[in-house]
PyMOL Python script that loads the backbone (N, CA, C, O; Angstrom):
from pymol import cmd

cmd.read_pdbstr("""\
ATOM      1  N   UNK A   1      47.944   1.484  15.228  1.00  0.00           N
ATOM      2  CA  UNK A   1      46.574   1.930  14.747  1.00  0.00           C
ATOM      3  C   UNK A   1      46.806   1.726  13.335  1.00  0.00           C
ATOM      4  O   UNK A   1      47.696   2.054  12.550  1.00  0.00           O
ATOM      5  N   UNK A   2      44.956   0.624  13.208  1.00  0.00           N
ATOM      6  CA  UNK A   2      44.532   0.187  12.254  1.00  0.00           C
ATOM      7  C   UNK A   2      44.340   0.730  10.861  1.00  0.00           C
ATOM      8  O   UNK A   2      43.516   1.644  10.856  1.00  0.00           O
ATOM      9  N   UNK A   3      45.014   0.355   9.286  1.00  0.00           N
ATOM     10  CA  UNK A   3      44.245   1.036   8.842  1.00  0.00           C
ATOM     11  C   UNK A   3      43.167   0.274   7.843  1.00  0.00           C
ATOM     12  O   UNK A   3      43.085   0.311   6.615  1.00  0.00           O
ATOM     13  N   UNK A   4      42.598  -0.230   8.542  1.00  0.00           N
ATOM     14  CA  UNK A   4      41.233  -0.764   7.712  1.00  0.00           C
ATOM     15  C   UNK A   4      40.381   0.302   8.112  1.00  0.00           C
ATOM     16  O   UNK A   4      40.653   1.150   8.962  1.00  0.00           O
ATOM     17  N   UNK A   5      38.983   0.177   7.226  1.00  0.00           N
ATOM     18  CA  UNK A   5      37.966   1.093   7.763  1.00  0.00           C
ATOM     19  C   UNK A   5      37.442   0.242   9.327  1.00  0.00           C
ATOM     20  O   UNK A   5      37.771  -0.812   9.871  1.00  0.00           O
ATOM     21  N   UNK A   6      36.634   1.164   9.591  1.00  0.00           N
ATOM     22  CA  UNK A   6      35.827   0.971  10.582  1.00  0.00           C
ATOM     23  C   UNK A   6      34.549   0.087  10.680  1.00  0.00           C
ATOM     24  O   UNK A   6      34.198   0.486   9.570  1.00  0.00           O
ATOM     25  N   UNK A   7      33.680  -0.646  10.981  1.00  0.00           N
ATOM     26  CA  UNK A   7      32.096  -0.550  10.480  1.00  0.00           C
ATOM     27  C   UNK A   7      31.713  -0.325  11.537  1.00  0.00           C
ATOM     28  O   UNK A   7      32.194  -0.711  12.603  1.00  0.00           O
ATOM     29  N   UNK A   8      30.806   0.324  11.358  1.00  0.00           N
ATOM     30  CA  UNK A   8      29.784   1.794  11.786  1.00  0.00           C
ATOM     31  C   UNK A   8      28.703   0.730  12.762  1.00  0.00           C
ATOM     32  O   UNK A   8      28.078  -0.231  12.313  1.00  0.00           O
ATOM     33  N   UNK A   9      28.704   1.270  14.343  1.00  0.00           N
ATOM     34  CA  UNK A   9      27.869  -0.152  14.930  1.00  0.00           C
ATOM     35  C   UNK A   9      26.024   0.073  14.825  1.00  0.00           C
ATOM     36  O   UNK A   9      25.415   1.065  15.224  1.00  0.00           O
ATOM     37  N   UNK A  10      25.435  -1.134  14.186  1.00  0.00           N
ATOM     38  CA  UNK A  10      24.334  -0.586  14.010  1.00  0.00           C
ATOM     39  C   UNK A  10      23.836  -2.001  15.093  1.00  0.00           C
ATOM     40  O   UNK A  10      24.137  -3.195  15.068  1.00  0.00           O
ATOM     41  N   UNK A  11      23.121  -1.336  15.821  1.00  0.00           N
ATOM     42  CA  UNK A  11      22.363  -2.497  16.851  1.00  0.00           C
ATOM     43  C   UNK A  11      21.378  -3.188  16.291  1.00  0.00           C
ATOM     44  O   UNK A  11      21.017  -2.851  15.163  1.00  0.00           O
ATOM     45  N   UNK A  12      20.921  -3.978  16.764  1.00  0.00           N
ATOM     46  CA  UNK A  12      20.480  -4.941  16.082  1.00  0.00           C
ATOM     47  C   UNK A  12      18.988  -4.326  16.359  1.00  0.00           C
ATOM     48  O   UNK A  12      18.887  -3.176  16.786  1.00  0.00           O
ATOM     49  N   UNK A  13      17.474  -5.383  16.022  1.00  0.00           N
ATOM     50  CA  UNK A  13      16.037  -4.608  15.817  1.00  0.00           C
ATOM     51  C   UNK A  13      15.595  -6.182  16.486  1.00  0.00           C
ATOM     52  O   UNK A  13      15.483  -7.258  15.898  1.00  0.00           O
ATOM     53  N   UNK A  14      15.505  -6.027  17.157  1.00  0.00           N
ATOM     54  CA  UNK A  14      14.432  -7.504  17.776  1.00  0.00           C
ATOM     55  C   UNK A  14      13.435  -7.441  17.569  1.00  0.00           C
ATOM     56  O   UNK A  14      12.992  -6.311  17.369  1.00  0.00           O
ATOM     57  N   UNK A  15      12.458  -8.665  17.491  1.00  0.00           N
ATOM     58  CA  UNK A  15      11.699  -8.465  16.260  1.00  0.00           C
ATOM     59  C   UNK A  15      10.434  -8.708  17.506  1.00  0.00           C
ATOM     60  O   UNK A  15      10.370  -9.547  18.405  1.00  0.00           O
ATOM     61  N   UNK A  16       9.581  -7.693  17.153  1.00  0.00           N
ATOM     62  CA  UNK A  16       8.237  -7.841  18.051  1.00  0.00           C
ATOM     63  C   UNK A  16       7.412  -8.776  17.605  1.00  0.00           C
ATOM     64  O   UNK A  16       7.157  -8.868  16.404  1.00  0.00           O
ATOM     65  N   UNK A  17       6.885  -9.595  18.529  1.00  0.00           N
ATOM     66  CA  UNK A  17       5.675 -10.877  17.970  1.00  0.00           C
ATOM     67  C   UNK A  17       4.704 -10.081  18.554  1.00  0.00           C
ATOM     68  O   UNK A  17       4.603  -9.394  19.571  1.00  0.00           O
ATOM     69  N   UNK A  18       3.818 -10.473  17.318  1.00  0.00           N
ATOM     70  CA  UNK A  18       2.339 -10.149  17.868  1.00  0.00           C
ATOM     71  C   UNK A  18       1.544 -11.087  16.918  1.00  0.00           C
ATOM     72  O   UNK A  18       1.698 -11.620  15.819  1.00  0.00           O
ATOM     73  N   UNK A  19       0.202 -10.981  18.347  1.00  0.00           N
ATOM     74  CA  UNK A  19      -0.813 -12.378  18.194  1.00  0.00           C
ATOM     75  C   UNK A  19      -1.722 -11.744  17.252  1.00  0.00           C
ATOM     76  O   UNK A  19      -2.441 -10.905  17.795  1.00  0.00           O
ATOM     77  N   UNK A  20      -1.886 -11.876  16.141  1.00  0.00           N
ATOM     78  CA  UNK A  20      -2.661 -12.138  14.672  1.00  0.00           C
ATOM     79  C   UNK A  20      -3.876 -12.650  15.470  1.00  0.00           C
ATOM     80  O   UNK A  20      -4.833 -12.277  14.792  1.00  0.00           O
ATOM     81  N   UNK A  21      -4.220 -13.125  16.251  1.00  0.00           N
ATOM     82  CA  UNK A  21      -5.276 -13.805  16.476  1.00  0.00           C
ATOM     83  C   UNK A  21      -6.353 -12.529  17.194  1.00  0.00           C
ATOM     84  O   UNK A  21      -7.559 -12.724  17.344  1.00  0.00           O
ATOM     85  N   UNK A  22      -5.834 -11.562  17.485  1.00  0.00           N
ATOM     86  CA  UNK A  22      -6.246 -10.370  17.848  1.00  0.00           C
ATOM     87  C   UNK A  22      -6.476  -9.321  17.292  1.00  0.00           C
ATOM     88  O   UNK A  22      -7.210  -8.435  17.730  1.00  0.00           O
ATOM     89  N   UNK A  23      -5.924  -9.311  16.355  1.00  0.00           N
ATOM     90  CA  UNK A  23      -6.117  -8.036  15.093  1.00  0.00           C
ATOM     91  C   UNK A  23      -7.749  -8.619  14.448  1.00  0.00           C
ATOM     92  O   UNK A  23      -8.222  -9.739  14.254  1.00  0.00           O
ATOM     93  N   UNK A  24      -8.197  -7.376  14.281  1.00  0.00           N
ATOM     94  CA  UNK A  24      -9.583  -7.398  12.773  1.00  0.00           C
ATOM     95  C   UNK A  24      -8.486  -7.525  11.753  1.00  0.00           C
ATOM     96  O   UNK A  24      -7.358  -7.087  11.527  1.00  0.00           O
ATOM     97  N   UNK A  25     -10.017  -8.925  10.897  1.00  0.00           N
ATOM     98  CA  UNK A  25      -9.937  -9.524   9.921  1.00  0.00           C
ATOM     99  C   UNK A  25     -11.017  -8.554   8.886  1.00  0.00           C
ATOM    100  O   UNK A  25     -12.208  -8.470   9.188  1.00  0.00           O
ATOM    101  N   UNK A  26     -10.505  -7.902   7.745  1.00  0.00           N
ATOM    102  CA  UNK A  26     -11.067  -7.234   6.987  1.00  0.00           C
ATOM    103  C   UNK A  26     -12.181  -7.764   5.963  1.00  0.00           C
ATOM    104  O   UNK A  26     -11.870  -8.100   4.820  1.00  0.00           O
ATOM    105  N   UNK A  27     -13.162  -7.804   6.318  1.00  0.00           N
ATOM    106  CA  UNK A  27     -14.240  -8.038   5.115  1.00  0.00           C
ATOM    107  C   UNK A  27     -14.350  -7.595   4.130  1.00  0.00           C
ATOM    108  O   UNK A  27     -14.108  -6.390   4.062  1.00  0.00           O
ATOM    109  N   UNK A  28     -14.726  -8.245   2.990  1.00  0.00           N
ATOM    110  CA  UNK A  28     -15.628  -7.284   1.789  1.00  0.00           C
ATOM    111  C   UNK A  28     -16.791  -7.037   2.694  1.00  0.00           C
ATOM    112  O   UNK A  28     -17.256  -7.707   3.617  1.00  0.00           O
ATOM    113  N   UNK A  29     -17.262  -5.446   1.974  1.00  0.00           N
ATOM    114  CA  UNK A  29     -18.230  -4.912   2.148  1.00  0.00           C
ATOM    115  C   UNK A  29     -19.792  -5.547   1.794  1.00  0.00           C
ATOM    116  O   UNK A  29     -20.860  -5.589   2.405  1.00  0.00           O
ATOM    117  N   UNK A  30     -19.234  -6.081   0.266  1.00  0.00           N
ATOM    118  CA  UNK A  30     -20.543  -6.519  -0.286  1.00  0.00           C
ATOM    119  C   UNK A  30     -20.678  -8.120  -0.186  1.00  0.00           C
ATOM    120  O   UNK A  30     -21.795  -8.582  -0.420  1.00  0.00           O
ATOM    121  N   UNK A  31     -19.746  -8.910   0.105  1.00  0.00           N
ATOM    122  CA  UNK A  31     -19.755 -10.399   0.226  1.00  0.00           C
ATOM    123  C   UNK A  31     -19.471 -11.567   1.313  1.00  0.00           C
ATOM    124  O   UNK A  31     -19.716 -12.768   1.429  1.00  0.00           O
ATOM    125  N   UNK A  32     -18.590 -10.187   2.304  1.00  0.00           N
ATOM    126  CA  UNK A  32     -18.308 -10.628   3.724  1.00  0.00           C
ATOM    127  C   UNK A  32     -16.504 -11.723   3.200  1.00  0.00           C
ATOM    128  O   UNK A  32     -16.149 -12.568   4.022  1.00  0.00           O
ATOM    129  N   UNK A  33     -15.821 -11.581   2.181  1.00  0.00           N
ATOM    130  CA  UNK A  33     -14.962 -12.505   1.477  1.00  0.00           C
ATOM    131  C   UNK A  33     -14.092 -12.211   2.595  1.00  0.00           C
ATOM    132  O   UNK A  33     -14.348 -11.268   3.344  1.00  0.00           O
ATOM    133  N   UNK A  34     -13.399 -12.720   2.707  1.00  0.00           N
ATOM    134  CA  UNK A  34     -12.089 -12.477   3.873  1.00  0.00           C
ATOM    135  C   UNK A  34     -10.663 -12.604   2.716  1.00  0.00           C
ATOM    136  O   UNK A  34      -9.672 -12.458   3.432  1.00  0.00           O
ATOM    137  N   UNK A  35     -10.220 -12.809   1.289  1.00  0.00           N
ATOM    138  CA  UNK A  35      -9.232 -13.098   0.491  1.00  0.00           C
ATOM    139  C   UNK A  35      -9.072 -11.257  -0.087  1.00  0.00           C
ATOM    140  O   UNK A  35     -10.022 -10.517   0.171  1.00  0.00           O
ATOM    141  N   UNK A  36      -8.225 -10.858  -0.607  1.00  0.00           N
ATOM    142  CA  UNK A  36      -8.344 -10.034  -1.822  1.00  0.00           C
ATOM    143  C   UNK A  36      -6.673 -10.106  -2.418  1.00  0.00           C
ATOM    144  O   UNK A  36      -5.692 -10.678  -1.943  1.00  0.00           O
ATOM    145  N   UNK A  37      -6.813  -9.372  -3.501  1.00  0.00           N
ATOM    146  CA  UNK A  37      -6.014  -9.708  -4.382  1.00  0.00           C
ATOM    147  C   UNK A  37      -5.523  -7.791  -4.544  1.00  0.00           C
ATOM    148  O   UNK A  37      -6.193  -6.813  -4.213  1.00  0.00           O
ATOM    149  N   UNK A  38      -4.481  -7.834  -5.014  1.00  0.00           N
ATOM    150  CA  UNK A  38      -3.319  -6.671  -5.343  1.00  0.00           C
ATOM    151  C   UNK A  38      -4.445  -6.177  -6.916  1.00  0.00           C
ATOM    152  O   UNK A  38      -4.985  -6.977  -7.681  1.00  0.00           O
ATOM    153  N   UNK A  39      -4.494  -4.906  -6.972  1.00  0.00           N
ATOM    154  CA  UNK A  39      -5.154  -4.423  -7.857  1.00  0.00           C
ATOM    155  C   UNK A  39      -4.354  -2.946  -8.047  1.00  0.00           C
ATOM    156  O   UNK A  39      -4.203  -2.241  -7.048  1.00  0.00           O
ATOM    157  N   UNK A  40      -3.974  -2.612  -9.030  1.00  0.00           N
ATOM    158  CA  UNK A  40      -3.614  -1.402  -9.495  1.00  0.00           C
ATOM    159  C   UNK A  40      -4.476  -0.156  -9.736  1.00  0.00           C
ATOM    160  O   UNK A  40      -4.939  -0.308 -10.866  1.00  0.00           O
ATOM    161  N   UNK A  41      -4.977   1.164  -9.152  1.00  0.00           N
ATOM    162  CA  UNK A  41      -5.805   2.203  -9.902  1.00  0.00           C
ATOM    163  C   UNK A  41      -4.175   3.017 -10.518  1.00  0.00           C
ATOM    164  O   UNK A  41      -3.136   3.130  -9.866  1.00  0.00           O
ATOM    165  N   UNK A  42      -4.497   3.593 -12.291  1.00  0.00           N
ATOM    166  CA  UNK A  42      -3.626   3.706 -12.106  1.00  0.00           C
ATOM    167  C   UNK A  42      -4.349   5.327 -12.974  1.00  0.00           C
ATOM    168  O   UNK A  42      -5.289   5.369 -13.768  1.00  0.00           O
ATOM    169  N   UNK A  43      -3.537   6.439 -12.475  1.00  0.00           N
ATOM    170  CA  UNK A  43      -3.678   8.147 -12.652  1.00  0.00           C
ATOM    171  C   UNK A  43      -3.163   9.065 -13.691  1.00  0.00           C
ATOM    172  O   UNK A  43      -2.191   9.382 -13.005  1.00  0.00           O
ATOM    173  N   UNK A  44      -3.064   9.478 -14.335  1.00  0.00           N
ATOM    174  CA  UNK A  44      -2.547  10.456 -15.376  1.00  0.00           C
ATOM    175  C   UNK A  44      -2.771  11.759 -14.721  1.00  0.00           C
ATOM    176  O   UNK A  44      -3.701  12.522 -14.460  1.00  0.00           O
ATOM    177  N   UNK A  45      -1.044  11.632 -14.523  1.00  0.00           N
ATOM    178  CA  UNK A  45      -1.153  13.276 -14.032  1.00  0.00           C
ATOM    179  C   UNK A  45      -0.425  14.049 -14.999  1.00  0.00           C
ATOM    180  O   UNK A  45       0.684  13.767 -15.452  1.00  0.00           O
ATOM    181  N   UNK A  46      -1.579  15.673 -15.457  1.00  0.00           N
ATOM    182  CA  UNK A  46      -0.884  15.977 -15.838  1.00  0.00           C
ATOM    183  C   UNK A  46       0.143  16.828 -16.307  1.00  0.00           C
ATOM    184  O   UNK A  46       0.592  17.204 -15.223  1.00  0.00           O
ATOM    185  N   UNK A  47       0.855  17.415 -17.198  1.00  0.00           N
ATOM    186  CA  UNK A  47       2.232  18.761 -17.105  1.00  0.00           C
ATOM    187  C   UNK A  47       2.260  19.325 -16.500  1.00  0.00           C
ATOM    188  O   UNK A  47       3.419  19.590 -16.184  1.00  0.00           O
ATOM    189  N   UNK A  48       1.227  20.056 -15.744  1.00  0.00           N
ATOM    190  CA  UNK A  48       1.004  21.125 -15.704  1.00  0.00           C
ATOM    191  C   UNK A  48       1.587  20.605 -14.138  1.00  0.00           C
ATOM    192  O   UNK A  48       2.435  21.181 -13.457  1.00  0.00           O
ATOM    193  N   UNK A  49       0.958  19.525 -13.861  1.00  0.00           N
ATOM    194  CA  UNK A  49       0.892  19.116 -12.108  1.00  0.00           C
ATOM    195  C   UNK A  49       2.059  18.583 -11.978  1.00  0.00           C
ATOM    196  O   UNK A  49       2.394  18.747 -10.805  1.00  0.00           O
ATOM    197  N   UNK A  50       3.148  17.834 -12.762  1.00  0.00           N
ATOM    198  CA  UNK A  50       3.927  16.707 -12.579  1.00  0.00           C
ATOM    199  C   UNK A  50       5.146  17.509 -12.277  1.00  0.00           C
ATOM    200  O   UNK A  50       5.559  18.432 -12.979  1.00  0.00           O
ATOM    201  N   UNK A  51       5.699  17.067 -11.145  1.00  0.00           N
ATOM    202  CA  UNK A  51       7.238  17.952 -10.476  1.00  0.00           C
ATOM    203  C   UNK A  51       8.484  17.909 -11.972  1.00  0.00           C
ATOM    204  O   UNK A  51       9.460  18.647 -12.108  1.00  0.00           O
ATOM    205  N   UNK A  52       7.899  16.518 -13.162  1.00  0.00           N
ATOM    206  CA  UNK A  52       9.199  16.390 -13.968  1.00  0.00           C
ATOM    207  C   UNK A  52       8.810  17.650 -15.199  1.00  0.00           C
ATOM    208  O   UNK A  52       9.657  17.972 -16.033  1.00  0.00           O
ATOM    209  N   UNK A  53       7.430  18.280 -15.163  1.00  0.00           N
ATOM    210  CA  UNK A  53       7.044  19.332 -16.210  1.00  0.00           C
ATOM    211  C   UNK A  53       6.388  18.161 -17.252  1.00  0.00           C
ATOM    212  O   UNK A  53       5.951  18.597 -18.318  1.00  0.00           O
ATOM    213  N   UNK A  54       6.281  16.520 -16.974  1.00  0.00           N
ATOM    214  CA  UNK A  54       5.835  15.978 -18.040  1.00  0.00           C
ATOM    215  C   UNK A  54       4.310  15.256 -17.862  1.00  0.00           C
ATOM    216  O   UNK A  54       3.822  15.167 -16.735  1.00  0.00           O
ATOM    217  N   UNK A  55       3.932  14.988 -18.493  1.00  0.00           N
ATOM    218  CA  UNK A  55       2.997  13.463 -18.403  1.00  0.00           C
ATOM    219  C   UNK A  55       3.209  12.515 -17.430  1.00  0.00           C
ATOM    220  O   UNK A  55       4.030  11.674 -17.796  1.00  0.00           O
ATOM    221  N   UNK A  56       2.812  12.358 -16.429  1.00  0.00           N
ATOM    222  CA  UNK A  56       3.363  10.819 -15.983  1.00  0.00           C
ATOM    223  C   UNK A  56       1.948  10.041 -15.668  1.00  0.00           C
ATOM    224  O   UNK A  56       0.899  10.681 -15.588  1.00  0.00           O
ATOM    225  N   UNK A  57       1.982   9.012 -15.545  1.00  0.00           N
ATOM    226  CA  UNK A  57       1.442   7.987 -14.915  1.00  0.00           C
ATOM    227  C   UNK A  57       1.963   7.301 -13.346  1.00  0.00           C
ATOM    228  O   UNK A  57       3.058   6.832 -13.036  1.00  0.00           O
ATOM    229  N   UNK A  58       0.695   7.464 -12.532  1.00  0.00           N
ATOM    230  CA  UNK A  58       1.141   7.247 -10.984  1.00  0.00           C
ATOM    231  C   UNK A  58       0.163   6.046 -10.625  1.00  0.00           C
ATOM    232  O   UNK A  58      -1.064   6.027 -10.524  1.00  0.00           O
ATOM    233  N   UNK A  59       1.044   5.131 -10.479  1.00  0.00           N
ATOM    234  CA  UNK A  59       0.260   3.184  -9.921  1.00  0.00           C
ATOM    235  C   UNK A  59       0.212   3.792  -8.473  1.00  0.00           C
ATOM    236  O   UNK A  59       0.949   4.565  -7.861  1.00  0.00           O
ATOM    237  N   UNK A  60      -1.279   2.944  -8.089  1.00  0.00           N
ATOM    238  CA  UNK A  60      -1.666   3.503  -6.706  1.00  0.00           C
ATOM    239  C   UNK A  60      -2.377   1.720  -5.769  1.00  0.00           C
ATOM    240  O   UNK A  60      -3.378   1.202  -5.274  1.00  0.00           O
ATOM    241  N   UNK A  61      -1.341   1.565  -5.997  1.00  0.00           N
ATOM    242  CA  UNK A  61      -2.269  -0.007  -5.147  1.00  0.00           C
ATOM    243  C   UNK A  61      -3.052  -0.536  -4.093  1.00  0.00           C
ATOM    244  O   UNK A  61      -2.858  -0.329  -2.895  1.00  0.00           O
ATOM    245  N   UNK A  62      -3.962  -1.241  -4.604  1.00  0.00           N
ATOM    246  CA  UNK A  62      -5.329  -1.021  -3.433  1.00  0.00           C
ATOM    247  C   UNK A  62      -5.013  -2.417  -3.293  1.00  0.00           C
ATOM    248  O   UNK A  62      -3.892  -2.819  -3.604  1.00  0.00           O
ATOM    249  N   UNK A  63      -6.162  -3.425  -2.721  1.00  0.00           N
ATOM    250  CA  UNK A  63      -6.837  -4.477  -2.452  1.00  0.00           C
ATOM    251  C   UNK A  63      -8.520  -4.680  -3.017  1.00  0.00           C
ATOM    252  O   UNK A  63      -9.487  -4.077  -2.554  1.00  0.00           O
ATOM    253  N   UNK A  64      -8.539  -5.461  -3.875  1.00  0.00           N
ATOM    254  CA  UNK A  64      -9.689  -5.802  -4.683  1.00  0.00           C
ATOM    255  C   UNK A  64     -10.319  -7.211  -3.633  1.00  0.00           C
ATOM    256  O   UNK A  64      -9.502  -8.005  -3.167  1.00  0.00           O
ATOM    257  N   UNK A  65     -11.465  -7.333  -3.424  1.00  0.00           N
ATOM    258  CA  UNK A  65     -11.941  -8.431  -3.385  1.00  0.00           C
ATOM    259  C   UNK A  65     -11.616  -9.771  -3.995  1.00  0.00           C
ATOM    260  O   UNK A  65     -11.919  -9.809  -5.188  1.00  0.00           O
ATOM    261  N   UNK A  66     -11.124 -10.802  -3.555  1.00  0.00           N
ATOM    262  CA  UNK A  66     -11.079 -12.057  -4.311  1.00  0.00           C
ATOM    263  C   UNK A  66     -12.106 -12.470  -4.880  1.00  0.00           C
ATOM    264  O   UNK A  66     -11.868 -13.348  -5.709  1.00  0.00           O
ATOM    265  N   UNK A  67     -13.635 -12.064  -4.721  1.00  0.00           N
ATOM    266  CA  UNK A  67     -14.881 -13.222  -4.940  1.00  0.00           C
ATOM    267  C   UNK A  67     -15.728 -11.758  -5.600  1.00  0.00           C
ATOM    268  O   UNK A  67     -16.207 -11.906  -6.724  1.00  0.00           O
ATOM    269  N   UNK A  68     -15.824 -11.015  -5.233  1.00  0.00           N
ATOM    270  CA  UNK A  68     -16.665  -9.584  -6.346  1.00  0.00           C
ATOM    271  C   UNK A  68     -15.949  -8.760  -6.935  1.00  0.00           C
ATOM    272  O   UNK A  68     -16.346  -7.980  -7.800  1.00  0.00           O
ATOM    273  N   UNK A  69     -14.589  -8.878  -6.430  1.00  0.00           N
ATOM    274  CA  UNK A  69     -13.571  -7.444  -7.019  1.00  0.00           C
ATOM    275  C   UNK A  69     -14.008  -6.497  -6.341  1.00  0.00           C
ATOM    276  O   UNK A  69     -14.150  -5.883  -7.399  1.00  0.00           O
ATOM    277  N   UNK A  70     -14.466  -5.569  -5.365  1.00  0.00           N
ATOM    278  CA  UNK A  70     -14.805  -4.740  -4.924  1.00  0.00           C
ATOM    279  C   UNK A  70     -14.067  -4.393  -3.842  1.00  0.00           C
ATOM    280  O   UNK A  70     -13.893  -5.140  -2.879  1.00  0.00           O
ATOM    281  N   UNK A  71     -13.408  -2.760  -4.000  1.00  0.00           N
ATOM    282  CA  UNK A  71     -12.561  -2.310  -3.374  1.00  0.00           C
ATOM    283  C   UNK A  71     -12.986  -1.703  -2.807  1.00  0.00           C
ATOM    284  O   UNK A  71     -13.681  -0.853  -3.363  1.00  0.00           O
ATOM    285  N   UNK A  72     -12.840  -1.670  -0.472  1.00  0.00           N
ATOM    286  CA  UNK A  72     -13.144  -1.740   0.717  1.00  0.00           C
ATOM    287  C   UNK A  72     -12.691  -0.103  -0.008  1.00  0.00           C
ATOM    288  O   UNK A  72     -11.789   0.211  -0.785  1.00  0.00           O
ATOM    289  N   UNK A  73     -13.857   0.753   0.714  1.00  0.00           N
ATOM    290  CA  UNK A  73     -13.771   1.893   0.730  1.00  0.00           C
ATOM    291  C   UNK A  73     -12.490   2.294   1.369  1.00  0.00           C
ATOM    292  O   UNK A  73     -11.575   2.623   0.614  1.00  0.00           O
ATOM    293  N   UNK A  74     -12.315   2.311   2.539  1.00  0.00           N
ATOM    294  CA  UNK A  74     -10.956   2.609   3.766  1.00  0.00           C
ATOM    295  C   UNK A  74      -9.730   2.766   2.674  1.00  0.00           C
ATOM    296  O   UNK A  74      -8.751   3.467   2.926  1.00  0.00           O
ATOM    297  N   UNK A  75      -9.918   1.870   1.138  1.00  0.00           N
ATOM    298  CA  UNK A  75      -8.529   2.079   0.716  1.00  0.00           C
ATOM    299  C   UNK A  75      -8.873   3.071  -0.543  1.00  0.00           C
ATOM    300  O   UNK A  75      -7.942   3.497  -1.226  1.00  0.00           O
ATOM    301  N   UNK A  76     -10.097   3.397  -0.808  1.00  0.00           N
ATOM    302  CA  UNK A  76      -9.498   3.994  -1.963  1.00  0.00           C
ATOM    303  C   UNK A  76      -9.931   5.769  -1.489  1.00  0.00           C
ATOM    304  O   UNK A  76     -10.339   6.684  -2.204  1.00  0.00           O
ATOM    305  N   UNK A  77      -9.692   5.741  -0.295  1.00  0.00           N
ATOM    306  CA  UNK A  77      -9.100   7.417   0.483  1.00  0.00           C
ATOM    307  C   UNK A  77      -8.021   8.108  -0.141  1.00  0.00           C
ATOM    308  O   UNK A  77      -6.938   7.530  -0.052  1.00  0.00           O
ATOM    309  N   UNK A  78      -8.034   9.171  -0.736  1.00  0.00           N
ATOM    310  CA  UNK A  78      -7.401   9.792  -1.303  1.00  0.00           C
ATOM    311  C   UNK A  78      -7.145   9.741  -2.942  1.00  0.00           C
ATOM    312  O   UNK A  78      -6.445  10.567  -3.529  1.00  0.00           O
ATOM    313  N   UNK A  79      -7.737   8.782  -3.496  1.00  0.00           N
ATOM    314  CA  UNK A  79      -7.634   8.586  -4.857  1.00  0.00           C
ATOM    315  C   UNK A  79      -8.168   9.097  -6.001  1.00  0.00           C
ATOM    316  O   UNK A  79      -7.951   9.015  -7.210  1.00  0.00           O
ATOM    317  N   UNK A  80      -9.341   9.945  -4.873  1.00  0.00           N
ATOM    318  CA  UNK A  80     -10.231  10.671  -6.158  1.00  0.00           C
ATOM    319  C   UNK A  80     -11.534   9.546  -6.143  1.00  0.00           C
ATOM    320  O   UNK A  80     -12.700   9.855  -6.391  1.00  0.00           O
ATOM    321  N   UNK A  81     -11.135   8.406  -5.852  1.00  0.00           N
ATOM    322  CA  UNK A  81     -12.187   7.679  -6.475  1.00  0.00           C
ATOM    323  C   UNK A  81     -13.334   7.064  -5.297  1.00  0.00           C
ATOM    324  O   UNK A  81     -14.072   6.105  -5.525  1.00  0.00           O
ATOM    325  N   UNK A  82     -13.295   8.025  -3.692  1.00  0.00           N
ATOM    326  CA  UNK A  82     -14.115   7.936  -2.951  1.00  0.00           C
ATOM    327  C   UNK A  82     -15.214   7.474  -3.347  1.00  0.00           C
ATOM    328  O   UNK A  82     -15.410   6.292  -3.062  1.00  0.00           O
ATOM    329  N   UNK A  83     -16.333   8.228  -4.145  1.00  0.00           N
ATOM    330  CA  UNK A  83     -17.610   8.213  -4.141  1.00  0.00           C
ATOM    331  C   UNK A  83     -17.887   7.183  -5.594  1.00  0.00           C
ATOM    332  O   UNK A  83     -18.900   7.262  -6.288  1.00  0.00           O
ATOM    333  N   UNK A  84     -16.856   6.330  -5.814  1.00  0.00           N
ATOM    334  CA  UNK A  84     -18.004   5.545  -6.944  1.00  0.00           C
ATOM    335  C   UNK A  84     -17.885   4.196  -6.702  1.00  0.00           C
ATOM    336  O   UNK A  84     -18.564   3.391  -7.340  1.00  0.00           O
TER     337      UNK A  84
END
""", "prot")
cmd.dss("prot")
cmd.show_as("cartoon", "prot")
cmd.util.cbc("prot")
cmd.orient("prot")
């Protein structure tokens, strides 16, 4: 009997190949640009709502148009800024 620890069996994940030519390209709603940059919305969470009981800043990553800066409405869902 071996005293070496046994390695757990981990099945190898097969890589799924996706044809991106069949995927929809997201365009800016205002200028039809297809290039986006990462932007961050920062929400301030009051101590009353915070799980730690302390004020917290919560970052929410979204994408904004690299041309005009607009954030697509679909990216704003759940941020509280849908009507802005």
